[in-house]
N, C-alpha and C positions, 0 to 999 in steps of 0.2 A: 240463703233462703231457699228451702226446698218445698215446692208446691205439690199439692195432690196431683198425681199423674192423670192426665186426660189424654185423649187420643186424636183429637182434631184441632188444628191450629190454622189461623189465617194471619199471615205475617207479611209485613213490608220489609224487604231487604234493600239496603242502600250501600253502594260501593263506589268509591272514587279511586281510580288506579293511578299508577305513576305516570301514565301517558298524558294525563290532563285532558282527556277527551271530553269528560263531563261526568255527571253523577248518574249511575245506573240505578234505577228504581224498579223493583219487581214485587208485585203482589202475588204471594205464593200460598198454596194450600198444602198442608201436610196431614197425613193420616197414618196411624200405626195399626196395621191389620195382621194378626197372627205373627207377631214379632218381625214384620217386614214393613219398612217405611215406603209409602207411596207419596208422590208429589205432583203438583201441576203449577206452572207459571200462568196465572190467570190473565194478567195484563202486565205490561212492562214498557218502560220508556227510558231513553237516555236524555237527560237535560244537559245540553252543551253549556260549557262555561262561557260567560261573556269575556271579552278581552280584559275587563277590569278584574274579574275573578282569576283568570289565568295569570295575570301579572301578580296578584296578591299571593297566590299559592306557589308560583314558581320562585318567588323571592322570600317566602315566609321564613326560611332557615336563617335569614340575615337579620331578622327583627330582634329588638331588645326583648328581655323577658316580659316586661310590661306590655309591649305591643303584641307579643305572641299570645299572651293570655287574652288580651282584648279580641284578637282575631279568632281565637279558639271559641269564644262565646258568640262572636258574630257569625262564624261559619256554622255553629250549631243552630242558630236561629234561621240561617239561610236554608239549612237542610229541613228544618221544621216547616218553613214556608213552602218548600218544594213538595213535601209530603201532603200538605193541605191542598195544593194545586192538583196533585196527582189523584188524591181521593175524590175531589170534586169533579175532575174531568171524567173519571171512569165510574163515577157514581158508586163507589165502594161503600157498602153499608156496615161492614163489620171488620175491625182490625183488632187482633188480640195483642199484637206487639210490633214495634218497629225495631229492627236490628240493623245498626249502623256501624260500618267499618271505620268511617272517617277517612281523612286524607293524611297519608304518612308524610310527616315533615322530617323527622329524624328516626333512623333505625340503626342503632349501634349496640347490638347485643354483647359485643366484646367489652363494651364499657357499661353494660348492665342497664341500658335504657332504650326505650322506643317511645315515640310520641305520634299519636294520630289526632290531627286537628278535628274539632267538631264536638263541642261539649254536649253530652247526652242530656244533661239537666236543662240546657237551653232548648234542645230539641223537644224534650218532654213538655216544657213550659209553653211552647208555641202550639203543640198539637193536642195536649192533654191526653196523650196515649202513653202506655208503658213503653219504655225504651231499654234496649240492651246495647251496650257499647263498650269500648276499650277491651277488645278481645285478646290483645297481645301481651299486656304487661305482667299478668300473673305468670305466664310461661317464662318470661325474661327473669322474673324474681326467683323462679325455680331452677335457674341456670340454663334455660333453653334459649333457642334462637328467636322465639316469638313468631316463628314462621317455618314452613308453610302451615296454614290453618285449614285449607280446603280439603286435605286428605280424608277427614272424617266424613265429609259429604260424598267424596268419591267412593268410599267403602260402603256406605249405607244407602246411597241413592243411585250410584252408577256401577254397581257390582258386576254388571254383565260385560264390562270392558276390562281388559288386562292392564291397560295403561291409560291414564287420563292426562293429557297434555294441555296446558294452558299457555297460549301465545299472547300474553298481555304485554305490559311494559317490560316485564321480565318473563322469560320462558321458564316454566317449571313443570314437573310431572309428579305423579304418584302411581304406585303399582304394588301388587302383593309379591313379597319375596319370602319364601319359606313360611308362609302363613302369617306374616306380619306386614303391615302397611309401611312402605318406604316412600319417602318423598323428599324432593330437594329442588332448589333453584339451579338452573343450568347456565343461563347466559342472559344478557340484555337483548331484548327483542324490539318491541315497538318504541321503547325509549330511544334507541339508536336510530331506527328507521324514520320515526317521526321528526327527530332532531334534524336529520339530513333532508327529509322532505320539505321542511320549513324553508330550507335554503332555495328550494325551487318554487316557493310561494304556495305550497300545499300543506294542509293539515296532516295528511298521511299519503302513502303511496298506494292509491286505489288499484286493487287487483295486482299490485306489483308491476304496473306498467313502466314506471321509471326504472326500477331495478333491472327489468328484463332487457333494457336498452344498453346496459353497461357490460363491461368485461371485468373479470376477476383481477384485482390488483394483488399479486402474490406476496409482495412485500408487506402490504397492510394485513393480508390474511394471516401471514406468519406472526406478525406482531400481536394480533388479536388472539391467536392460538397460544402464544406464550403466556398471556394474561390468564386465559381460561384454563391453562394446565394446572395452575394452583387451585382453581375452583374445583376441577375434577377430583383432586386429591382430598380436599377438605370439605367440600360442599357446604360452604357458609351461606346464610341467607344474604341475598344481594339487595342493594338499596341505592338511592340517589347518590349518596356520598361516594361510593366506589365508581359509579358511572362517571361522575364529574371529575374524579381524580385520575382514573385509569383509561376509560374508553373514549370519553369526549376529546381529550388531547390527541388521540390517534386519528379520529375520523373528521375532526373539524377543519384542519388545514386545507386550503384550496389548491395545494400543489398537485393534487390528484383530481381527475374528472369526477364531478358529482355523481353521475350515473354509475361510474365505476365503483365509487365508494358504497353506494346503495347495493349494487350487485355483490360486492365483496362481503358486506355485512350479512346479506341473505345467505351467502355461501357459508359464512362462519356460523350463523344460527343453525342451519341445517346440519352442518358437520358436528357441532357440539351436541345437538339432540340425538343424532345417530350414535355418537359415542356413549351417550348416557343410557341407552336402551340395551340391555344385555341380549346376547344371541340366544334365542329360545329353542327348545326342542320342537315346539310347534309354532305355527304362525300366530302372532298376537293380534288382538283387536285393539286399536288405539283410537280414543275419542279426542278429537282436536277442537278446542274452543278458544275463546278470546278473540280480540280484534284481528290478530295475525292469521286466524283461520279463514278470513276473507281475502287474504293475500294469495291469489291463485298461483303466482310465481313461486312464492316460498313453499306452499303446499306441494307443488310439483317437484321442487328440489328435494323435499323430504321423501316424497314417494320414490324418487329415483334412488335415493340413498338407502331406503328401507324396504324396497320392493320385495325382496326374497323372504323377509322375515316378519313384516308388519303390514297389516291392512289398516290404512288410515281412514277413519270415518269422520266426516264433517257433518254434524247434525243440522237440524233446522235452525234458522237464523235466531229465533228466540233463545234457544239453548246456547248457541255460540256466543251471543252478546250478553246474556244475563246469567250464566252459570255461577259466576262468583257472587252476584247479588243473591241468587237462590241459596247458595251454600251458607252465606252469612245469615240469611233468614233462618236456615236450619240450625246453625250454631246458636242462634237466639232461642230456638225451641228447646234444644238440649240444655241450655242454661236454665230456662224456666223449669225444666224437669229435674234439675240437679244432677244431670248425667254427664259423663266424660265427653268433652268436645275438642280436646287437644291431646294428641298422642305423644308421649315422651320419646318413643323410638323414632319419631319423625323430627322432633325439635331438639333432641338431646337433653331434655329437662330431666330432673331427678325423679319425677313421677308424672303420670297422666293428670290432667286437671279439668275442672269445669270452669271455664273462663268467661269473663264478661261482667260488667257492672250493670245492675238492674236499677231503673229509676221509675217511680210511679207506684208506690207501695199500695195505695188504695185500689188502683186499677188491677194490680197483680193479685191482690187478695180476692177481688171479685171474680177474676179469672179462675183462681184456684178452687173457688167454691161453687162454680156454676154447675 
């Protein structure tokens, strides 16, 4: 469905990451002026998961088909209820679209499927607002990895930076190489750090305080490096499956000090990111966002490794925490406009695509004709 192009949009972006921190909800304004997109994050909030929802999501890959579809609908309704709370709390008067990433349960592009929990139909039914969701499956169908999807936002919303680095559950980056956007997953970040922090009774390692008390375990560091050596060559999209199969068995055993394991994982993350960024002719400007950008110890390690060639910029907290929700809101805008929102040169698909399923035809028609 291609709607008549308009230039102003008010969109709620929703993102649930692999770290299970909660649902990021951002109310964003987009405007196209003289072929340049401008944006603002007007209000935003992270809704932490209850223990019940954490348990449901962390074990969802073990459910039967029937139970998984039931949870898909339940989680869609849950997202809808969050939206209603959010709109009422901040007295938001106008929403053109909700763009929801959902929560990834399976991501196996090598087997030609991916699955993000959170039925957009249920979300629409609860809110009575148009919804865009399921942004990854079309690219998978076109032979791509279905990830990363954020690079379109990096290119059109954050073009003043040479490199955009996301330190989420998985660390990934995007940058311009010879006039084309290049992007890829690098390594596991907060998925590993949060997993270890939980052993110390913490949801996460605040400011890297726990990691900073440890020492590098060279044996563990080398083992992590061997796993990531294959990632460096192929640059596949990373997911829960490979974390549980390859990384967790290395960092879980208690035969090494917990703080040492945290310190070593930080060292591994910084080293992999440093390897991923090419040596430039001029100093690069790097934008660091995602929960890991609040980890002062990790950022300091990165600055030490990249000091001579990269200036690391950590923006204001709202951008750090809600950039992904912002970009998925923007993906929804591009979907509404019938414009490309997924790059083939990023995902290795056979063509660029305009991805996402739209729900709420009556509302969308009203938007198109306003």
